[in-house]
N, C-alpha and C positions, 0 to 999 in steps of 0.2 A: 185739694180735696178736703182740707181741714175745715172745721166749722168752729168759729168764723174763718174765712179764707185768710191765709197768711201771704202777704205780698212777697214777691221774689225780688232779688237784686238789692242794690245795684251790683252789676258785674263789671269788672275792669278787664279790658283786653287791649294789648298793644299789638298793632299790626304794622307791617312794612312790606316793601317789595324787595325780594332777593332773587336774583337770576330770573327775572321776569315772572316770578311767582309770588303770590301773597302768602306771607307766613305770619303767624300770630302766636302770642303767648298769653295765657290767662294770668292775671295778677291778683294777689290777695288785696283786700280792701286797704290794708296798710301800704302795700306797694303802690296801689292806685293813687293814694293820696300823696305819697312821696314823689311819684313820677309825674304828677299833674303839671307842675311848672315846666319840667323838661319837655313834655309833650307839647305844651303851649309854645314854648320857645322854638321847638323844631318847626311847628306850623308857621310861626312868624318868619323864621329864616327862609322857609320854602316860598312864602309869599313875597318876601323882599327880593329873592333871587329871580322869581318870575317877573317882578316889576323891573328889575335891572335889565333883564334880557329884553323886555319890550322897549325900554329906553334905548338900548344898544341897537336893536333892529331899526327903530325910528331914525336914529342918528345915521346909521349906515345907509338907509334908503334916501335920506335927505342929502347925503354927501355927493356933490356933483362929480367928484373924482372917480366914483365907482360906476358911473353910467357910461357904457360903451355901446 
């Protein structure tokens, strides 16, 4: 409502799943900057684990000893 309008944000929020529910915490701008690398690393780890699981599934599906 200000004249001229004042932009909002950026806002920093950290979310995760806990006991099948999404929980979040608002972070200060300083915390957002501090945790940016940590959050990026967590995303990278999650991506790598997903890729490893896919490789494991492919290897298991191709293993003739598992077919009965």
